[in-house]
All heavy atoms as TSV, in Angstrom:
chain	resi	resn	atom	element	x	y	z
A	1	MET	N	N	48.558	155.552	139.114
A	1	MET	CA	C	48.705	154.227	139.682
A	1	MET	C	C	49.184	153.272	138.591
A	1	MET	O	O	48.735	153.335	137.461
A	1	MET	CB	C	47.342	153.777	140.239
A	1	MET	CG	C	47.449	152.675	141.254
A	1	MET	SD	S	45.853	152.093	141.875
A	1	MET	CE	C	45.401	153.382	142.984
A	2	GLU	N	N	50.107	152.416	138.923
A	2	GLU	CA	C	50.633	151.461	137.954
A	2	GLU	C	C	49.585	150.424	137.599
A	2	GLU	O	O	48.705	150.112	138.385
A	2	GLU	CB	C	51.869	150.770	138.521
A	2	GLU	CG	C	53.006	151.718	138.796
A	2	GLU	CD	C	54.174	151.038	139.464
A	2	GLU	OE1	O	54.271	149.803	139.390
A	2	GLU	OE2	O	54.985	151.741	140.055
A	3	GLY	N	N	49.696	149.851	136.389
A	3	GLY	CA	C	48.730	148.871	135.911
A	3	GLY	C	C	48.551	147.682	136.838
A	3	GLY	O	O	47.443	147.293	137.154
A	4	ASN	N	N	49.652	147.082	137.301
A	4	ASN	CA	C	49.542	145.910	138.167
A	4	ASN	C	C	48.913	146.256	139.509
A	4	ASN	O	O	48.077	145.533	140.016
A	4	ASN	CB	C	50.914	145.273	138.399
A	4	ASN	CG	C	51.436	144.610	137.141
A	4	ASN	OD1	O	50.672	144.296	136.236
A	4	ASN	ND2	N	52.727	144.430	137.090
A	5	LYS	N	N	49.330	147.362	140.082
A	5	LYS	CA	C	48.762	147.776	141.368
A	5	LYS	C	C	47.286	148.101	141.211
A	5	LYS	O	O	46.469	147.742	142.049
A	5	LYS	CB	C	49.528	148.987	141.908
A	5	LYS	CG	C	49.088	149.383	143.294
A	5	LYS	CD	C	49.945	150.499	143.850
A	5	LYS	CE	C	49.485	150.884	145.236
A	5	LYS	NZ	N	50.260	152.002	145.777
A	6	LYS	N	N	46.933	148.749	140.110
A	6	LYS	CA	C	45.530	149.074	139.857
A	6	LYS	C	C	44.707	147.796	139.724
A	6	LYS	O	O	43.601	147.697	140.255
A	6	LYS	CB	C	45.383	149.924	138.596
A	6	LYS	CG	C	43.932	150.321	138.323
A	6	LYS	CD	C	43.836	151.214	137.114
A	6	LYS	CE	C	42.451	151.698	136.813
A	6	LYS	NZ	N	41.325	150.925	137.222
A	7	SER	N	N	45.256	146.798	139.029
A	7	SER	CA	C	44.546	145.528	138.881
A	7	SER	C	C	44.292	144.881	140.231
A	7	SER	O	O	43.216	144.332	140.483
A	7	SER	CB	C	45.356	144.562	138.006
A	7	SER	OG	O	45.542	145.097	136.726
A	8	LEU	N	N	45.287	144.935	141.116
A	8	LEU	CA	C	45.130	144.360	142.455
A	8	LEU	C	C	44.088	145.125	143.261
A	8	LEU	O	O	43.229	144.527	143.906
A	8	LEU	CB	C	46.471	144.360	143.197
A	8	LEU	CG	C	47.538	143.422	142.643
A	8	LEU	CD1	C	48.863	143.665	143.355
A	8	LEU	CD2	C	47.114	141.979	142.787
A	9	VAL	N	N	44.158	146.440	143.212
A	9	VAL	CA	C	43.199	147.260	143.952
A	9	VAL	C	C	41.786	147.042	143.413
A	9	VAL	O	O	40.834	146.888	144.183
A	9	VAL	CB	C	43.598	148.752	143.893
A	9	VAL	CG1	C	42.502	149.640	144.452
A	9	VAL	CG2	C	44.910	148.984	144.652
A	10	ASP	N	N	41.641	146.996	142.089
A	10	ASP	CA	C	40.327	146.762	141.477
A	10	ASP	C	C	39.757	145.412	141.921
A	10	ASP	O	O	38.566	145.305	142.219
A	10	ASP	CB	C	40.407	146.806	139.951
A	10	ASP	CG	C	40.624	148.219	139.408
A	10	ASP	OD1	O	40.500	149.189	140.189
A	10	ASP	OD2	O	40.909	148.339	138.200
A	11	ALA	N	N	40.597	144.383	141.952
A	11	ALA	CA	C	40.139	143.052	142.366
A	11	ALA	C	C	39.681	143.075	143.817
A	11	ALA	O	O	38.624	142.520	144.156
A	11	ALA	CB	C	41.249	142.027	142.171
A	12	ILE	N	N	40.440	143.722	144.683
A	12	ILE	CA	C	40.073	143.804	146.105
A	12	ILE	C	C	38.749	144.537	146.261
A	12	ILE	O	O	37.885	144.108	147.022
A	12	ILE	CB	C	41.198	144.493	146.910
A	12	ILE	CG1	C	42.432	143.586	146.959
A	12	ILE	CG2	C	40.736	144.842	148.321
A	12	ILE	CD1	C	43.683	144.271	147.494
A	13	GLU	N	N	38.591	145.630	145.522
A	13	GLU	CA	C	37.347	146.404	145.606
A	13	GLU	C	C	36.143	145.594	145.130
A	13	GLU	O	O	35.028	145.798	145.596
A	13	GLU	CB	C	37.478	147.690	144.787
A	13	GLU	CG	C	38.391	148.716	145.426
A	13	GLU	CD	C	38.626	149.934	144.560
A	13	GLU	OE1	O	38.153	149.967	143.395
A	13	GLU	OE2	O	39.284	150.873	145.043
A	14	LYS	N	N	36.371	144.655	144.211
A	14	LYS	CA	C	35.284	143.814	143.698
A	14	LYS	C	C	35.091	142.560	144.549
A	14	LYS	O	O	34.280	141.703	144.215
A	14	LYS	CB	C	35.571	143.409	142.252
A	14	LYS	CG	C	35.537	144.578	141.289
A	14	LYS	CD	C	35.900	144.142	139.883
A	14	LYS	CE	C	35.922	145.331	138.953
A	14	LYS	NZ	N	36.374	144.974	137.607
A	15	GLY	N	N	35.861	142.433	145.632
A	15	GLY	CA	C	35.709	141.288	146.519
A	15	GLY	C	C	36.373	140.017	146.015
A	15	GLY	O	O	36.040	138.919	146.452
A	16	ILE	N	N	37.320	140.143	145.099
A	16	ILE	CA	C	38.009	138.983	144.548
A	16	ILE	C	C	39.252	138.708	145.396
A	16	ILE	O	O	40.069	139.602	145.616
A	16	ILE	CB	C	38.412	139.225	143.078
A	16	ILE	CG1	C	37.160	139.455	142.231
A	16	ILE	CG2	C	39.228	138.066	142.537
A	16	ILE	CD1	C	37.440	139.936	140.819
A	17	ASP	N	N	39.386	137.481	145.872
A	17	ASP	CA	C	40.527	137.081	146.685
A	17	ASP	C	C	41.615	136.520	145.766
A	17	ASP	O	O	41.636	135.335	145.449
A	17	ASP	CB	C	40.092	136.032	147.709
A	17	ASP	CG	C	41.186	135.682	148.693
A	17	ASP	OD1	O	42.352	136.052	148.457
A	17	ASP	OD2	O	40.875	135.021	149.699
A	18	LEU	N	N	42.511	137.409	145.316
A	18	LEU	CA	C	43.548	136.993	144.371
A	18	LEU	C	C	44.507	135.986	144.987
A	18	LEU	O	O	44.960	135.063	144.304
A	18	LEU	CB	C	44.324	138.207	143.869
A	18	LEU	CG	C	43.567	139.123	142.913
A	18	LEU	CD1	C	44.422	140.317	142.538
A	18	LEU	CD2	C	43.144	138.371	141.670
A	19	ARG	N	N	44.836	136.130	146.264
A	19	ARG	CA	C	45.740	135.181	146.905
A	19	ARG	C	C	45.157	133.772	146.854
A	19	ARG	O	O	45.835	132.811	146.498
A	19	ARG	CB	C	46.017	135.587	148.340
A	19	ARG	CG	C	46.986	134.645	149.042
A	19	ARG	CD	C	47.258	135.084	150.486
A	19	ARG	NE	N	48.296	134.292	151.080
A	19	ARG	CZ	C	48.133	133.058	151.560
A	19	ARG	NH1	N	46.958	132.472	151.503
A	19	ARG	NH2	N	49.140	132.399	152.096
A	20	LYS	N	N	43.870	133.676	147.166
A	20	LYS	CA	C	43.197	132.375	147.133
A	20	LYS	C	C	43.221	131.799	145.716
A	20	LYS	O	O	43.497	130.614	145.522
A	20	LYS	CB	C	41.761	132.516	147.622
A	20	LYS	CG	C	40.978	131.225	147.589
A	20	LYS	CD	C	39.537	131.448	148.029
A	20	LYS	CE	C	38.737	130.195	147.802
A	20	LYS	NZ	N	37.308	130.429	147.840
A	21	GLN	N	N	42.946	132.638	144.727
A	21	GLN	CA	C	42.927	132.170	143.345
A	21	GLN	C	C	44.314	131.729	142.889
A	21	GLN	O	O	44.448	130.733	142.180
A	21	GLN	CB	C	42.376	133.255	142.424
A	21	GLN	CG	C	40.895	133.459	142.578
A	21	GLN	CD	C	40.329	134.422	141.558
A	21	GLN	OE1	O	41.054	135.088	140.830
A	21	GLN	NE2	N	39.016	134.501	141.502
A	22	ILE	N	N	45.352	132.449	143.303
A	22	ILE	CA	C	46.725	132.076	142.925
A	22	ILE	C	C	47.106	130.755	143.581
A	22	ILE	O	O	47.703	129.885	142.940
A	22	ILE	CB	C	47.712	133.199	143.302
A	22	ILE	CG1	C	47.487	134.400	142.380
A	22	ILE	CG2	C	49.158	132.708	143.218
A	22	ILE	CD1	C	48.205	135.656	142.805
A	23	LEU	N	N	46.751	130.560	144.851
A	23	LEU	CA	C	47.058	129.304	145.528
A	23	LEU	C	C	46.314	128.133	144.903
A	23	LEU	O	O	46.871	127.037	144.758
A	23	LEU	CB	C	46.739	129.408	147.017
A	23	LEU	CG	C	47.695	130.297	147.825
A	23	LEU	CD1	C	47.198	130.460	149.258
A	23	LEU	CD2	C	49.106	129.754	147.800
A	24	GLU	N	N	45.060	128.346	144.504
A	24	GLU	CA	C	44.307	127.289	143.824
A	24	GLU	C	C	44.954	126.942	142.487
A	24	GLU	O	O	45.076	125.773	142.127
A	24	GLU	CB	C	42.856	127.720	143.609
A	24	GLU	CG	C	42.021	127.699	144.864
A	24	GLU	CD	C	40.618	128.236	144.651
A	24	GLU	OE1	O	40.254	128.603	143.504
A	24	GLU	OE2	O	39.872	128.310	145.642
A	25	LEU	N	N	45.366	127.953	141.746
A	25	LEU	CA	C	46.050	127.738	140.472
A	25	LEU	C	C	47.329	126.933	140.693
A	25	LEU	O	O	47.596	125.970	139.981
A	25	LEU	CB	C	46.372	129.081	139.815
A	25	LEU	CG	C	47.088	129.017	138.474
A	25	LEU	CD1	C	46.108	128.600	137.377
A	25	LEU	CD2	C	47.697	130.359	138.129
A	26	TYR	N	N	48.081	127.307	141.709
A	26	TYR	CA	C	49.322	126.589	142.025
A	26	TYR	C	C	49.029	125.132	142.372
A	26	TYR	O	O	49.659	124.218	141.844
A	26	TYR	CB	C	50.033	127.284	143.188
A	26	TYR	CG	C	51.226	126.514	143.701
A	26	TYR	CD1	C	52.463	126.624	143.077
A	26	TYR	CD2	C	51.112	125.673	144.794
A	26	TYR	CE1	C	53.559	125.919	143.534
A	26	TYR	CE2	C	52.200	124.956	145.256
A	26	TYR	CZ	C	53.422	125.085	144.633
A	26	TYR	OH	O	54.488	124.371	145.090
A	27	ASN	N	N	48.077	124.906	143.247
A	27	ASN	CA	C	47.759	123.538	143.676
A	27	ASN	C	C	47.224	122.679	142.537
A	27	ASN	O	O	47.502	121.482	142.476
A	27	ASN	CB	C	46.765	123.557	144.832
A	27	ASN	CG	C	47.394	124.039	146.124
A	27	ASN	OD1	O	48.564	123.809	146.381
A	27	ASN	ND2	N	46.620	124.732	146.929
A	28	ASP	N	N	46.460	123.282	141.639
A	28	ASP	CA	C	45.844	122.528	140.546
A	28	ASP	C	C	46.798	122.270	139.381
A	28	ASP	O	O	46.734	121.218	138.741
A	28	ASP	CB	C	44.612	123.256	140.011
A	28	ASP	CG	C	43.464	123.273	141.009
A	28	ASP	OD1	O	43.487	122.475	141.969
A	28	ASP	OD2	O	42.544	124.092	140.832
A	29	TYR	N	N	47.669	123.224	139.082
A	29	TYR	CA	C	48.402	123.156	137.827
A	29	TYR	C	C	49.925	123.175	137.940
A	29	TYR	O	O	50.604	123.017	136.946
A	29	TYR	CB	C	47.976	124.299	136.899
A	29	TYR	CG	C	46.505	124.245	136.592
A	29	TYR	CD1	C	45.642	125.212	137.068
A	29	TYR	CD2	C	45.982	123.200	135.851
A	29	TYR	CE1	C	44.286	125.148	136.788
A	29	TYR	CE2	C	44.629	123.127	135.571
A	29	TYR	CZ	C	43.796	124.104	136.049
A	29	TYR	OH	O	42.458	124.039	135.776
A	30	TYR	N	N	50.469	123.394	139.112
A	30	TYR	CA	C	51.921	123.464	139.245
A	30	TYR	C	C	52.442	122.117	139.715
A	30	TYR	O	O	52.647	121.880	140.898
A	30	TYR	CB	C	52.317	124.578	140.221
A	30	TYR	CG	C	53.770	124.942	140.149
A	30	TYR	CD1	C	54.235	125.777	139.136
A	30	TYR	CD2	C	54.676	124.469	141.073
A	30	TYR	CE1	C	55.573	126.129	139.053
A	30	TYR	CE2	C	56.023	124.813	140.998
A	30	TYR	CZ	C	56.456	125.643	139.997
A	30	TYR	OH	O	57.784	125.977	139.920
A	31	HIS	N	N	52.606	121.200	138.774
A	31	HIS	CA	C	53.086	119.864	139.091
A	31	HIS	C	C	53.779	119.268	137.872
A	31	HIS	O	O	53.680	119.778	136.754
A	31	HIS	CB	C	51.954	118.965	139.584
A	31	HIS	CG	C	50.809	118.861	138.629
A	31	HIS	ND1	N	50.849	118.093	137.494
A	31	HIS	CD2	C	49.595	119.449	138.637
A	31	HIS	CE1	C	49.700	118.197	136.843
A	31	HIS	NE2	N	48.922	119.015	137.516
A	32	GLY	N	N	54.497	118.191	138.101
A	32	GLY	CA	C	55.309	117.578	137.064
A	32	GLY	C	C	54.539	117.088	135.856
A	32	GLY	O	O	55.087	117.018	134.759
A	33	GLY	N	N	53.261	116.735	136.036
A	33	GLY	CA	C	52.485	116.226	134.922
A	33	GLY	C	C	52.283	117.232	133.813
A	33	GLY	O	O	52.023	116.870	132.665
A	34	LEU	N	N	52.426	118.522	134.129
A	34	LEU	CA	C	52.233	119.568	133.128
A	34	LEU	C	C	53.532	120.280	132.758
A	34	LEU	O	O	53.515	121.258	132.028
A	34	LEU	CB	C	51.225	120.609	133.641
A	34	LEU	CG	C	49.806	120.096	133.839
A	34	LEU	CD1	C	48.940	121.168	134.477
A	34	LEU	CD2	C	49.206	119.674	132.515
A	35	MET	N	N	54.651	119.781	133.265
A	35	MET	CA	C	55.926	120.446	133.017
A	35	MET	C	C	56.818	119.613	132.112
A	35	MET	O	O	56.663	118.406	131.995
A	35	MET	CB	C	56.647	120.694	134.340
A	35	MET	CG	C	55.921	121.633	135.234
A	35	MET	SD	S	56.874	121.876	136.724
A	35	MET	CE	C	55.711	122.807	137.678
A	36	LYS	N	N	57.743	120.293	131.500
A	36	LYS	CA	C	58.758	119.652	130.669
A	36	LYS	C	C	60.120	120.025	131.237
A	36	LYS	O	O	60.304	121.099	131.793
A	36	LYS	CB	C	58.677	120.134	129.215
A	36	LYS	CG	C	57.309	119.975	128.594
A	36	LYS	CD	C	56.954	118.523	128.398
A	36	LYS	CE	C	55.622	118.393	127.722
A	36	LYS	NZ	N	54.672	117.580	128.393
A	37	LEU	N	N	61.071	119.130	131.083
A	37	LEU	CA	C	62.426	119.383	131.554
A	37	LEU	C	C	63.393	119.137	130.406
A	37	LEU	O	O	63.327	118.103	129.740
A	37	LEU	CB	C	62.764	118.448	132.724
A	37	LEU	CG	C	64.191	118.519	133.253
A	37	LEU	CD1	C	64.433	119.870	133.932
A	37	LEU	CD2	C	64.448	117.383	134.225
A	38	VAL	N	N	64.257	120.098	130.167
A	38	VAL	CA	C	65.292	119.957	129.148
A	38	VAL	C	C	66.635	120.035	129.863
A	38	VAL	O	O	66.858	120.920	130.673
A	38	VAL	CB	C	65.195	121.084	128.090
A	38	VAL	CG1	C	66.334	120.998	127.103
A	38	VAL	CG2	C	63.846	121.025	127.386
A	39	VAL	N	N	67.505	119.089	129.550
A	39	VAL	CA	C	68.824	119.050	130.172
A	39	VAL	C	C	69.876	119.072	129.078
A	39	VAL	O	O	69.829	118.272	128.143
A	39	VAL	CB	C	68.989	117.772	131.029
A	39	VAL	CG1	C	70.379	117.721	131.634
A	39	VAL	CG2	C	67.928	117.708	132.111
A	40	ILE	N	N	70.804	119.989	129.208
A	40	ILE	CA	C	71.923	120.079	128.277
A	40	ILE	C	C	73.192	120.014	129.108
A	40	ILE	O	O	73.324	120.741	130.096
A	40	ILE	CB	C	71.885	121.391	127.471
A	40	ILE	CG1	C	70.590	121.477	126.672
A	40	ILE	CG2	C	73.099	121.510	126.566
A	40	ILE	CD1	C	70.372	122.797	125.977
A	41	GLY	N	N	74.089	119.136	128.753
A	41	GLY	CA	C	75.319	119.034	129.524
A	41	GLY	C	C	76.384	118.266	128.787
A	41	GLY	O	O	76.123	117.579	127.806
A	42	GLY	N	N	77.576	118.372	129.277
A	42	GLY	CA	C	78.704	117.719	128.647
A	42	GLY	C	C	78.954	116.301	129.140
A	42	GLY	O	O	79.850	115.631	128.663
A	43	GLU	N	N	78.145	115.859	130.098
A	43	GLU	CA	C	78.299	114.502	130.633
A	43	GLU	C	C	77.583	113.502	129.727
A	43	GLU	O	O	76.802	113.868	128.858
A	43	GLU	CB	C	77.725	114.426	132.052
A	43	GLU	CG	C	78.352	115.392	133.035
A	43	GLU	CD	C	79.802	115.090	133.326
A	43	GLU	OE1	O	80.234	113.933	133.149
A	43	GLU	OE2	O	80.526	116.014	133.736
A	44	SER	N	N	77.810	112.225	129.985
A	44	SER	CA	C	77.134	111.189	129.201
A	44	SER	C	C	75.638	111.183	129.519
A	44	SER	O	O	75.210	111.669	130.570
A	44	SER	CB	C	77.728	109.814	129.517
A	44	SER	OG	O	77.331	109.409	130.822
A	45	LEU	N	N	74.861	110.624	128.607
A	45	LEU	CA	C	73.422	110.534	128.801
A	45	LEU	C	C	73.085	109.770	130.083
A	45	LEU	O	O	72.174	110.151	130.817
A	45	LEU	CB	C	72.763	109.866	127.592
A	45	LEU	CG	C	71.249	109.699	127.654
A	45	LEU	CD1	C	70.558	111.050	127.846
A	45	LEU	CD2	C	70.743	109.003	126.412
A	46	ASP	N	N	73.824	108.703	130.385
A	46	ASP	CA	C	73.573	107.924	131.597
A	46	ASP	C	C	73.752	108.770	132.857
A	46	ASP	O	O	72.937	108.704	133.785
A	46	ASP	CB	C	74.494	106.703	131.662
A	46	ASP	CG	C	74.130	105.632	130.648
A	46	ASP	OD1	O	72.961	105.608	130.211
A	46	ASP	OD2	O	75.010	104.833	130.290
A	47	ILE	N	N	74.801	109.570	132.887
A	47	ILE	CA	C	75.047	110.422	134.060
A	47	ILE	C	C	73.966	111.489	134.172
A	47	ILE	O	O	73.418	111.731	135.252
A	47	ILE	CB	C	76.453	111.046	133.992
A	47	ILE	CG1	C	77.509	109.956	134.203
A	47	ILE	CG2	C	76.606	112.154	135.026
A	47	ILE	CD1	C	78.928	110.429	134.011
A	48	LEU	N	N	73.638	112.144	133.050
A	48	LEU	CA	C	72.588	113.169	133.073
A	48	LEU	C	C	71.262	112.582	133.533
A	48	LEU	O	O	70.548	113.181	134.348
A	48	LEU	CB	C	72.448	113.813	131.694
A	48	LEU	CG	C	73.626	114.657	131.216
A	48	LEU	CD1	C	73.390	115.109	129.780
A	48	LEU	CD2	C	73.870	115.839	132.126
A	49	GLN	N	N	70.916	111.412	133.021
A	49	GLN	CA	C	69.668	110.759	133.414
A	49	GLN	C	C	69.682	110.430	134.905
A	49	GLN	O	O	68.694	110.637	135.595
A	49	GLN	CB	C	69.440	109.500	132.595
A	49	GLN	CG	C	68.127	108.821	132.911
A	49	GLN	CD	C	67.872	107.615	132.019
A	49	GLN	OE1	O	68.680	107.264	131.165
A	49	GLN	NE2	N	66.743	106.985	132.221
A	50	HIS	N	N	70.798	109.950	135.405
A	50	HIS	CA	C	70.916	109.638	136.830
A	50	HIS	C	C	70.684	110.894	137.670
A	50	HIS	O	O	69.957	110.866	138.662
A	50	HIS	CB	C	72.294	109.037	137.130
A	50	HIS	CG	C	72.558	108.845	138.584
A	50	HIS	ND1	N	71.994	107.812	139.308
A	50	HIS	CD2	C	73.294	109.566	139.464
A	50	HIS	CE1	C	72.390	107.905	140.567
A	50	HIS	NE2	N	73.174	108.963	140.680
A	51	TRP	N	N	71.301	112.003	137.275
A	51	TRP	CA	C	71.125	113.253	138.014
A	51	TRP	C	C	69.664	113.712	137.992
A	51	TRP	O	O	69.122	114.147	139.010
A	51	TRP	CB	C	72.004	114.344	137.426
A	51	TRP	CG	C	73.471	114.171	137.700
A	51	TRP	CD1	C	74.057	113.330	138.605
A	51	TRP	CD2	C	74.536	114.852	137.057
A	51	TRP	NE1	N	75.417	113.454	138.559
A	51	TRP	CE2	C	75.751	114.383	137.609
A	51	TRP	CE3	C	74.600	115.808	136.060
A	51	TRP	CZ2	C	76.986	114.846	137.214
A	51	TRP	CZ3	C	75.842	116.267	135.654
A	51	TRP	CH2	C	77.022	115.793	136.225
A	52	VAL	N	N	69.041	113.633	136.835
A	52	VAL	CA	C	67.642	114.068	136.718
A	52	VAL	C	C	66.745	113.222	137.613
A	52	VAL	O	O	65.915	113.746	138.357
A	52	VAL	CB	C	67.171	114.018	135.249
A	52	VAL	CG1	C	65.662	114.146	135.153
A	52	VAL	CG2	C	67.853	115.107	134.440
A	53	VAL	N	N	66.905	111.918	137.566
A	53	VAL	CA	C	66.087	111.034	138.395
A	53	VAL	C	C	66.332	111.332	139.868
A	53	VAL	O	O	65.390	111.435	140.665
A	53	VAL	CB	C	66.378	109.549	138.067
A	53	VAL	CG1	C	65.727	108.636	139.081
A	53	VAL	CG2	C	65.904	109.221	136.656
A	54	GLU	N	N	67.584	111.521	140.239
A	54	GLU	CA	C	67.933	111.797	141.634
A	54	GLU	C	C	67.335	113.120	142.125
A	54	GLU	O	O	66.794	113.211	143.218
A	54	GLU	CB	C	69.459	111.840	141.772
A	54	GLU	CG	C	69.954	112.108	143.175
A	54	GLU	CD	C	71.473	112.181	143.240
A	54	GLU	OE1	O	72.152	111.510	142.431
A	54	GLU	OE2	O	71.978	112.921	144.094
A	55	LEU	N	N	67.402	114.138	141.282
A	55	LEU	CA	C	66.986	115.475	141.707
A	55	LEU	C	C	65.495	115.757	141.539
A	55	LEU	O	O	64.943	116.606	142.247
A	55	LEU	CB	C	67.787	116.530	140.931
A	55	LEU	CG	C	69.290	116.524	141.207
A	55	LEU	CD1	C	70.008	117.443	140.238
A	55	LEU	CD2	C	69.577	116.916	142.646
A	56	PHE	N	N	64.834	115.070	140.615
A	56	PHE	CA	C	63.457	115.427	140.299
A	56	PHE	C	C	62.442	114.317	140.569
A	56	PHE	O	O	61.256	114.495	140.310
A	56	PHE	CB	C	63.350	115.858	138.825
A	56	PHE	CG	C	64.102	117.121	138.533
A	56	PHE	CD1	C	65.384	117.076	138.022
A	56	PHE	CD2	C	63.521	118.354	138.780
A	56	PHE	CE1	C	66.093	118.235	137.748
A	56	PHE	CE2	C	64.221	119.525	138.518
A	56	PHE	CZ	C	65.508	119.467	138.009
A	57	SER	N	N	62.840	113.202	141.107
A	57	SER	CA	C	61.900	112.090	141.292
A	57	SER	C	C	60.847	112.360	142.364
A	57	SER	O	O	59.791	111.736	142.359
A	57	SER	CB	C	62.657	110.798	141.605
A	57	SER	OG	O	63.371	110.933	142.816
A	58	ASP	N	N	61.085	113.303	143.257
A	58	ASP	CA	C	60.108	113.604	144.313
A	58	ASP	C	C	59.034	114.600	143.885
A	58	ASP	O	O	58.132	114.905	144.659
A	58	ASP	CB	C	60.824	114.154	145.548
A	58	ASP	CG	C	61.643	113.101	146.259
A	58	ASP	OD1	O	61.343	111.902	146.077
A	58	ASP	OD2	O	62.573	113.462	146.997
A	59	ILE	N	N	59.112	115.100	142.662
A	59	ILE	CA	C	58.131	116.089	142.203
A	59	ILE	C	C	56.783	115.414	141.997
A	59	ILE	O	O	56.682	114.354	141.395
A	59	ILE	CB	C	58.614	116.772	140.909
A	59	ILE	CG1	C	59.846	117.598	141.224
A	59	ILE	CG2	C	57.510	117.625	140.291
A	59	ILE	CD1	C	60.467	118.273	140.034
A	60	ARG	N	N	55.746	116.066	142.501
A	60	ARG	CA	C	54.377	115.542	142.378
A	60	ARG	C	C	54.009	115.415	140.901
A	60	ARG	O	O	54.164	116.344	140.123
A	60	ARG	CB	C	53.432	116.518	143.081
A	60	ARG	CG	C	51.979	116.149	143.041
A	60	ARG	CD	C	51.140	117.070	143.921
A	60	ARG	NE	N	51.201	118.455	143.513
A	60	ARG	CZ	C	50.233	119.085	142.852
A	60	ARG	NH1	N	49.128	118.456	142.523
A	60	ARG	NH2	N	50.360	120.349	142.529
A	61	GLN	N	N	53.508	114.250	140.512
A	61	GLN	CA	C	53.191	113.987	139.105
A	61	GLN	C	C	51.930	114.713	138.643
A	61	GLN	O	O	51.906	115.298	137.587
A	61	GLN	CB	C	53.047	112.483	138.856
A	61	GLN	CG	C	54.354	111.744	138.954
A	61	GLN	CD	C	55.373	112.248	137.945
A	61	GLN	OE1	O	55.100	112.323	136.768
A	61	GLN	NE2	N	56.547	112.612	138.430
A	62	GLY	N	N	50.858	114.641	139.389
A	62	GLY	CA	C	49.626	115.300	138.990
A	62	GLY	C	C	49.037	114.703	137.727
A	62	GLY	O	O	49.495	113.679	137.225
A	63	SER	N	N	48.024	115.359	137.199
A	63	SER	CA	C	47.351	114.847	136.006
A	63	SER	C	C	48.100	115.257	134.747
A	63	SER	O	O	48.874	116.198	134.736
A	63	SER	CB	C	45.919	115.370	135.940
A	63	SER	OG	O	45.894	116.661	135.386
A	64	GLN	N	N	47.835	114.535	133.670
A	64	GLN	CA	C	48.435	114.849	132.378
A	64	GLN	C	C	47.499	115.695	131.517
A	64	GLN	O	O	47.862	116.095	130.428
A	64	GLN	CB	C	48.778	113.548	131.634
A	64	GLN	CG	C	49.763	112.666	132.369
A	64	GLN	CD	C	51.171	113.229	132.376
A	64	GLN	OE1	O	51.586	113.846	131.414
A	64	GLN	NE2	N	51.886	113.020	133.460
A	65	GLY	N	N	46.276	115.933	131.989
A	65	GLY	CA	C	45.304	116.689	131.208
A	65	GLY	C	C	45.677	118.148	131.093
A	65	GLY	O	O	46.305	118.728	131.971
A	66	LYS	N	N	45.283	118.755	129.998
A	66	LYS	CA	C	45.562	120.167	129.791
A	66	LYS	C	C	44.577	120.998	130.615
A	66	LYS	O	O	43.384	120.708	130.635
A	66	LYS	CB	C	45.423	120.538	128.318
A	66	LYS	CG	C	46.533	119.978	127.466
A	66	LYS	CD	C	46.454	120.523	126.068
A	66	LYS	CE	C	47.629	120.019	125.254
A	66	LYS	NZ	N	47.646	120.572	123.923
A	67	PRO	N	N	45.068	122.036	131.257
A	67	PRO	CA	C	44.169	122.872	132.063
A	67	PRO	C	C	43.254	123.707	131.186
A	67	PRO	O	O	43.607	124.078	130.068
A	67	PRO	CB	C	45.137	123.756	132.847
A	67	PRO	CG	C	46.384	123.780	132.052
A	67	PRO	CD	C	46.448	122.455	131.334
A	68	GLU	N	N	42.088	123.989	131.717
A	68	GLU	CA	C	41.144	124.896	131.061
A	68	GLU	C	C	40.925	126.075	131.987
A	68	GLU	O	O	40.670	125.905	133.165
A	68	GLU	CB	C	39.812	124.197	130.799
A	68	GLU	CG	C	39.880	123.131	129.738
A	68	GLU	CD	C	38.507	122.543	129.448
A	68	GLU	OE1	O	37.496	123.258	129.587
A	68	GLU	OE2	O	38.457	121.368	129.090
A	69	PHE	N	N	41.039	127.267	131.442
A	69	PHE	CA	C	40.870	128.469	132.234
A	69	PHE	C	C	39.633	129.208	131.750
A	69	PHE	O	O	39.482	129.462	130.572
A	69	PHE	CB	C	42.097	129.371	132.116
A	69	PHE	CG	C	43.357	128.712	132.598
A	69	PHE	CD1	C	44.253	128.140	131.713
A	69	PHE	CD2	C	43.628	128.649	133.951
A	69	PHE	CE1	C	45.407	127.539	132.160
A	69	PHE	CE2	C	44.780	128.031	134.414
A	69	PHE	CZ	C	45.670	127.491	133.513
A	70	LYS	N	N	38.768	129.541	132.683
A	70	LYS	CA	C	37.572	130.301	132.358
A	70	LYS	C	C	37.696	131.661	133.019
A	70	LYS	O	O	37.988	131.765	134.191
A	70	LYS	CB	C	36.331	129.566	132.846
A	70	LYS	CG	C	36.149	128.240	132.144
A	70	LYS	CD	C	34.920	127.524	132.620
A	70	LYS	CE	C	34.864	126.176	131.879
A	70	LYS	NZ	N	33.771	125.370	132.259
A	71	VAL	N	N	37.491	132.695	132.222
A	71	VAL	CA	C	37.645	134.050	132.713
A	71	VAL	C	C	36.336	134.788	132.558
A	71	VAL	O	O	35.685	134.713	131.517
A	71	VAL	CB	C	38.762	134.782	131.925
A	71	VAL	CG1	C	38.899	136.219	132.391
A	71	VAL	CG2	C	40.073	134.045	132.034
A	72	GLU	N	N	35.976	135.486	133.623
A	72	GLU	CA	C	34.787	136.339	133.558
A	72	GLU	C	C	35.251	137.774	133.444
A	72	GLU	O	O	36.064	138.226	134.227
A	72	GLU	CB	C	33.938	136.138	134.808
A	72	GLU	CG	C	33.356	134.750	134.936
A	72	GLU	CD	C	32.545	134.591	136.225
A	72	GLU	OE1	O	32.174	135.622	136.813
A	72	GLU	OE2	O	32.313	133.441	136.592
A	73	GLY	N	N	34.745	138.465	132.474
A	73	GLY	CA	C	35.108	139.871	132.298
A	73	GLY	C	C	36.441	140.030	131.591
A	73	GLY	O	O	37.069	139.068	131.191
A	74	PRO	N	N	36.908	141.262	131.480
A	74	PRO	CA	C	38.174	141.519	130.779
A	74	PRO	C	C	39.357	140.990	131.568
A	74	PRO	O	O	39.329	140.941	132.782
A	74	PRO	CB	C	38.206	143.046	130.674
A	74	PRO	CG	C	37.304	143.537	131.736
A	74	PRO	CD	C	36.267	142.476	131.943
A	75	VAL	N	N	40.389	140.642	130.831
A	75	VAL	CA	C	41.612	140.141	131.455
A	75	VAL	C	C	42.581	141.285	131.636
A	75	VAL	O	O	42.787	142.065	130.768
A	75	VAL	CB	C	42.255	139.037	130.587
A	75	VAL	CG1	C	43.563	138.583	131.208
A	75	VAL	CG2	C	41.299	137.892	130.418
């Protein structure tokens, strides 16, 4: 059995809901407050900034705090 598949099977056998944990991780930590954006282009800074604001202004800001992860058992 492959390592990743074994990890999934082991988690299911232990009653761990990995889907739920992944969705919680996404909801808690996948937002603009914890992300960085780098833009490289041949256009002027004003044009690049305009594009970034236009394309990314709807991204959820979220908190600026660093996440803390607590793990029980081996990873």
